[in-house]
C-alpha positions in Angstrom: -73.2 -71.3 18.2 -73.5 -71.4 14.5 -74.9 -68.4 12.6 -77.4 -70.1 10.4 -79.3 -66.8 10.1 -76.6 -65.2 8.0 -77.4 -67.7 5.3 -81.1 -66.7 5.3 -82.2 -69.5 7.7 -83.5 -69.2 11.2 -80.8 -69.0 13.9 -78.7 -66.7 16.0 -76.4 -63.9 14.8 -73.8 -61.8 16.7 -72.3 -58.6 15.4 -69.4 -56.7 16.8 -68.9 -53.0 15.9 -65.4 -52.0 16.8 -65.1 -48.2 16.8 -62.6 -45.7 18.0 -64.5 -44.6 21.1 -66.8 -47.6 21.8 -67.2 -51.3 21.1 -70.7 -52.7 20.7 -71.9 -56.3 20.6 -75.4 -57.4 19.7 -76.8 -60.9 19.8 -80.0 -61.5 18.0 -82.3 -64.4 17.1 -84.1 -64.9 13.8 -87.3 -66.9 13.9 -88.9 -69.1 11.2 -90.7 -66.1 9.7 -87.5 -64.1 9.4 -88.3 -61.7 12.2 -85.3 -60.6 14.1 -85.2 -60.0 17.9 -82.3 -58.7 19.9 -81.5 -60.9 22.9 -78.3 -59.3 24.3 -76.5 -56.0 24.1 -73.1 -55.1 25.4 -71.1 -51.9 24.9 -67.8 -50.7 26.3 -65.5 -47.7 26.0 -62.9 -48.6 23.4 -59.2 -48.4 24.3 -56.2 -49.0 22.1 -57.8 -47.6 18.9 -56.9 -44.3 17.2 -58.9 -43.0 14.2 -60.0 -46.5 13.4 -56.5 -48.0 13.6 -55.5 -50.5 16.3 -52.6 -49.2 18.4 -52.7 -51.6 21.4 -53.9 -55.2 20.8 -54.1 -55.9 24.6 -56.4 -52.9 25.3 -58.6 -53.7 22.4 -58.9 -57.3 23.5 -60.0 -56.2 27.0 -62.7 -53.9 25.6 -64.0 -56.5 23.2 -64.2 -59.1 26.0 -66.1 -56.8 28.2 -68.7 -55.9 25.5 -69.2 -59.5 24.4 -69.5 -60.8 28.0 -72.2 -58.2 28.8 -74.1 -59.2 25.6 -73.7 -63.0 26.4 -74.9 -62.4 30.0 -78.0 -60.6 28.8 -78.8 -63.1 26.1 -78.0 -66.2 28.2 -75.9 -67.6 25.3 -72.2 -68.0 24.6 -71.1 -66.9 21.1 -68.2 -68.3 19.0 -68.7 -66.4 15.7 -69.2 -62.7 15.0 -69.7 -60.4 12.1 -67.2 -57.5 12.5 -67.5 -53.9 11.2 -64.6 -52.3 9.4 -63.9 -48.6 8.7 -61.3 -45.9 8.4 -58.6 -45.0 6.0 -57.6 -48.6 5.5 -60.7 -49.1 3.3 -60.5 -48.5 -0.4 -63.5 -47.8 -2.7 -63.2 -48.4 -6.4 -65.5 -48.8 -9.4 -65.0 -51.1 -12.4 -67.0 -52.0 -15.5 -66.8 -55.6 -16.6 -68.3 -57.5 -19.5 -68.6 -61.1 -20.7 -70.2 -63.0 -23.5 -73.3 -65.2 -22.6 -75.0 -68.0 -24.4 -78.3 -67.7 -26.2 -80.1 -69.7 -23.5 -80.4 -66.7 -21.2 -78.3 -65.2 -18.4 -77.8 -67.7 -15.6 -76.7 -67.6 -12.0 -73.3 -68.8 -13.2 -73.0 -65.8 -15.5 -73.7 -63.4 -12.7 -71.2 -65.0 -10.4 -68.6 -65.1 -13.2 -69.2 -61.4 -14.0 -68.8 -60.3 -10.4 -65.8 -62.5 -9.7 -64.1 -61.3 -12.9 -64.6 -57.7 -11.9 -63.1 -58.4 -8.5 -60.2 -60.2 -10.0 -59.3 -57.2 -12.1 -58.9 -55.1 -9.0 -57.0 -57.7 -6.8 -53.6 -56.9 -5.5 -51.3 -58.3 -2.8 -51.8 -55.5 -0.3 -55.6 -55.6 -0.2 -58.5 -58.0 0.3 -61.9 -57.4 -1.4 -64.7 -57.4 1.1 -67.7 -56.1 -0.9 -68.7 -56.0 -4.5 -71.9 -54.0 -4.9 -73.4 -54.2 -8.4 -74.6 -50.7 -9.3 -76.4 -51.8 -12.5 -76.4 -54.5 -15.2 -76.7 -54.1 -18.9 -77.4 -56.7 -21.6 -76.5 -55.6 -25.1 -78.3 -52.2 -25.6 -80.6 -52.7 -22.5 -79.1 -50.7 -19.6 -80.1 -50.1 -16.0 -81.2 -53.7 -15.4 -81.8 -54.8 -11.8 -81.8 -58.5 -12.4 -80.9 -59.8 -15.9 -81.2 -63.5 -15.1 -83.3 -65.3 -17.6 -82.9 -62.5 -20.2 -81.4 -63.3 -23.6 -78.5 -61.4 -25.1 -74.9 -61.6 -26.3 -72.9 -59.4 -23.9 -73.6 -59.1 -20.2 -72.0 -56.2 -18.4 -72.1 -54.6 -14.9 -70.8 -51.6 -13.1 -69.4 -52.7 -9.8 -68.5 -50.7 -6.7 -65.8 -52.7 -5.0 -64.7 -52.2 -1.4 -61.4 -53.6 -0.2 -59.3 -53.4 3.0 -55.6 -53.3 3.6 -54.4 -56.8 4.6 -52.4 -55.6 7.5 -55.5 -53.9 9.0 -57.5 -57.1 8.7 -54.7 -59.3 10.2 -54.6 -57.0 13.2 -58.3 -57.3 13.5 -58.2 -61.1 13.3 -55.5 -61.1 16.0 -57.6 -59.0 18.4 -60.8 -61.0 17.9 -59.0 -64.4 18.0 -57.4 -63.5 21.4 -61.0 -63.1 22.6 -61.7 -66.7 21.5 -64.0 -65.6 18.7 -64.1 -66.4 15.0 -64.9 -63.7 12.4 -67.6 -64.9 10.1 -67.3 -61.9 7.8 -66.7 -58.2 7.6 -69.1 -55.4 6.9 -68.3 -51.9 5.8 -69.4 -49.7 8.8 -70.9 -46.9 6.7 -72.9 -49.3 4.6 -74.3 -50.9 7.7 -75.2 -47.5 9.1 -77.0 -46.6 5.8 -79.1 -49.8 6.0 -80.2 -48.8 9.5 -81.2 -45.2 9.0 -82.0 -44.6 5.3 -85.4 -45.0 3.8 -85.9 -46.9 0.5 -87.0 -43.8 -1.3 -83.9 -41.9 -0.2 -81.7 -44.7 -1.5 -83.5 -44.7 -4.9 -83.6 -41.0 -5.4 -80.0 -40.4 -4.3 -78.6 -39.7 -0.8 -75.3 -39.2 1.0 -75.1 -40.9 4.4 -72.6 -39.5 6.8 -71.7 -41.5 9.9 -69.9 -39.3 12.4 -68.0 -41.5 14.8 -65.5 -40.7 17.5 -62.3 -41.0 15.5 -63.6 -41.6 12.0 -66.3 -39.9 9.9 -67.5 -42.3 7.2 -69.8 -41.6 4.3 -71.6 -43.6 1.6 -73.5 -42.6 -1.5 -76.6 -44.4 -2.6 -78.2 -43.9 -6.1 -80.9 -46.0 -7.6 -81.0 -48.1 -4.4 -77.3 -49.1 -4.8 -74.2 -48.3 -2.9 -72.1 -46.4 -5.5 -69.3 -44.9 -3.4 -67.9 -45.1 0.1 -65.0 -43.3 1.9 -64.0 -41.9 5.2 -61.8 -39.3 6.9 -59.8 -39.9 10.1 -61.5 -37.0 12.0 -64.5 -37.3 14.3 -66.0 -36.3 17.6 -63.0 -37.2 19.6 -61.0 -34.6 17.8 -63.5 -31.9 18.8 -63.1 -33.0 22.4 -59.3 -32.7 22.1 -59.6 -29.3 20.6 -61.8 -28.1 23.5 -59.4 -29.5 26.1 -56.5 -27.7 24.5 -58.3 -24.5 23.6 -59.9 -24.0 27.0 -57.1 -25.6 29.1 -59.4 -28.2 30.7 -59.3 -32.0 31.1 -60.6 -34.4 28.4 -63.4 -35.4 30.7 -64.6 -31.9 31.3 -64.1 -31.1 27.6 -66.4 -34.0 26.7 -69.0 -32.7 29.2 -68.8 -29.2 27.8 -69.2 -30.5 24.3 -72.2 -32.5 25.2 -74.0 -29.9 27.3 -73.0 -26.6 25.8 -71.4 -27.4 22.5 -72.7 -26.1 19.2 -71.5 -26.2 15.6 -73.1 -22.8 14.8 -72.9 -19.7 17.0 -75.7 -17.4 18.1 -75.9 -13.8 19.2 -76.4 -14.9 22.8 -73.2 -16.9 23.0 -71.2 -13.9 24.2 -73.6 -13.3 27.0 -74.0 -16.9 28.3 -71.3 -17.8 30.8 -70.3 -21.5 31.3 -68.2 -23.1 34.0 -64.8 -24.4 32.7 -62.6 -26.2 35.3 -59.0 -25.5 34.5 -56.5 -28.3 33.9 -54.3 -28.9 37.0 -56.5 -27.0 39.4 -58.4 -28.6 42.2 -62.2 -28.1 42.4 -63.0 -25.1 44.5 -66.6 -23.8 44.6 -65.3 -20.4 45.7 -63.0 -20.0 42.7 -65.0 -21.1 39.6 -63.5 -20.3 36.2 -66.2 -18.8 33.9 -66.0 -18.3 30.1 -68.5 -17.1 27.5 -70.1 -19.8 25.5 -68.8 -18.1 22.4 -65.3 -19.3 23.2 -66.5 -22.9 23.2 -68.3 -22.4 19.9 -65.2 -20.7 18.5 -63.2 -23.9 19.2 -65.9 -26.4 18.0 -67.0 -24.8 14.8 -63.6 -24.8 12.9 -63.2 -28.6 13.4 -66.7 -29.3 12.3 -66.3 -27.1 9.3 -63.1 -29.0 8.5 -65.0 -32.4 8.6 -67.6 -31.2 6.1 -65.0 -29.5 3.9 -63.1 -32.8 3.6 -66.2 -34.7 2.9 -67.3 -32.3 0.2 -63.8 -32.4 -1.4 -63.8 -36.2 -1.5 -67.3 -36.4 -3.0 -66.4 -33.9 -5.7 -63.1 -35.6 -6.5 -64.9 -38.9 -6.9 -67.5 -37.3 -9.2 -70.5 -38.5 -7.1 -71.5 -35.2 -5.5 -74.0 -34.3 -8.2 -75.4 -37.8 -8.9 -76.1 -38.2 -5.1 -78.7 -35.4 -5.3 -79.4 -32.9 -2.6 -80.3 -35.3 0.2 -78.0 -36.0 3.1 -78.5 -37.9 6.3 -76.2 -37.6 9.2 -75.9 -40.2 12.0 -73.5 -41.4 14.6 -72.7 -40.1 18.1 -70.9 -37.0 16.9 -73.9 -35.9 14.8 -76.0 -35.1 17.9 -74.4 -31.8 18.8 -76.5 -28.7 18.3 -76.1 -27.1 14.9 -74.4 -30.0 13.2 -77.2 -30.6 10.7 -77.5 -26.8 9.9 -73.7 -26.5 9.4 -73.7 -29.6 7.2 -76.5 -28.1 5.0 -74.5 -24.9 4.5 -71.2 -26.6 3.8 -72.5 -29.4 1.5 -75.3 -27.5 -0.2 -77.8 -30.3 0.6 -81.0 -30.9 2.5 -79.9 -32.5 5.8 -81.7 -34.6 8.3 -80.5 -36.5 11.4 -80.9 -40.2 11.0 -82.0 -42.6 13.8 -81.8 -46.4 13.3 -85.0 -48.2 12.5 -86.7 -49.9 15.4 -85.6 -53.5 16.1 -87.7 -55.8 18.4 -86.0 -56.4 21.7 -83.6 -53.4 21.5 -83.8 -51.0 24.4 -84.0 -47.3 23.8 -80.6 -46.7 25.3 -79.0 -48.8 22.5 -81.1 -47.7 19.6 -79.8 -44.1 19.1 -77.6 -42.7 16.3 -74.5 -43.9 18.1 -75.6 -47.5 17.5 -76.5 -47.1 13.9 -73.7 -49.3 12.6 -74.5 -52.2 15.0 -78.2 -52.1 14.1 -77.4 -52.0 10.4 -75.1 -55.0 10.7 -78.0 -57.1 12.0 -80.1 -56.0 8.9 -77.1 -56.7 6.6 -76.7 -60.2 8.1 -80.3 -61.2 7.8 -81.5 -59.4 4.6 -79.1 -60.4 1.8 -79.2 -59.0 -1.7 -79.8 -61.8 -4.2 -76.3 -61.5 -5.6 -74.8 -62.1 -2.2 -76.9 -65.2 -1.6 -75.9 -66.4 -5.1 -72.2 -65.9 -4.5 -72.4 -67.8 -1.2 -74.0 -70.8 -2.8 -71.8 -73.8 -3.0 -72.4 -74.3 -6.8 -71.0 -70.9 -7.7 -68.6 -70.3 -4.8 -65.6 -68.3 -6.0 -62.8 -65.9 -5.1 -64.9 -63.3 -3.3 -66.6 -65.8 -1.1 -63.3 -67.2 -0.1 -62.1 -64.0 1.5 -62.6 -65.2 5.0 -60.8 -68.5 4.5 -57.7 -66.8 3.0 -57.3 -64.5 6.0 -58.0 -67.2 8.5 -55.5 -69.5 6.9 -52.9 -66.7 7.1 -53.6 -66.3 10.8 -53.3 -70.1 11.4 -49.9 -70.2 9.6 -48.4 -67.3 11.4 -49.7 -67.7 15.0 
């Protein structure tokens, strides 16, 4: 099944969100009017991944196959190509300013393509592959803040680019896993960028906002200003680390720790926590209704809060170090499965000094409620990314201006064919 939809034409599209705790596959159809409808959904607990890093190829393969098979069964189609999400500390976000001289006939498509490709070339190295080049703004001579300079006349065309790259070893392992599932990777999408597309409002992107996607093993964040993605990063800490802390701190199983986190967990304590008693089965003990271990909820909160504070402290430090904390304004949106715990948005507001709201993905026709919550923000955003391209992306993918950035997939696939 060929993904004509990803080139702006009607057709089918399949996305695969590979996370630390779950793997999600969506299969959707785009009609002649550009309206997208989800046909199939599959999700599976992820195994063999730790903090966004593949640790067991065989287990990851099993999880991917299960998720894809469920989506195919529901859609009544067999897929061959997928768009895959990427995240974690293997991603690298950098900014570069690039200029080139243009003719007096006006800025052309070729000039824009050359500008972006020249900026990417200046950041290329042997250890990384560039996945995204987001133009933050263009300028032509003394005119700055241009959104689309094509057709304008000037001497020097420039642009500020936000370039996202990934470590080659990480991409090769990803290709290995997906290829073993008899699937081809059409392209990669930065997970936090996809999540932003699914939960942020256009006004938020224009005015300045920080999107925080709180996953199981990785917390990713992206800053939008003026409607553009200007910075992206992540930390290898997420909801799974909170679960592990609970299991260790309260001497219970990981399963019970996850249950306690979901039902009773809170990132901010209350005066009643010391009075409310919760049942905490102890590790290694058999279930016995006559001998139930009870603890005050304050003990649970005392374990949860330090880890949640650590997450937001690390995010704040990275935003400040990158110099984007102030330009992002005072708006923050949190999403992802780990964002749903009680008190998370309040704690984020205190730690980051911003106005915080919880983000839920925009409604997509055909997508059931069970697969449209914050935990599925990345997968929903990947569909939007695949079907609503920025004009620069469409331009770079045109055969007449095809260049280095557009050849990313071919380079990686060729490596795989030569080595396996």
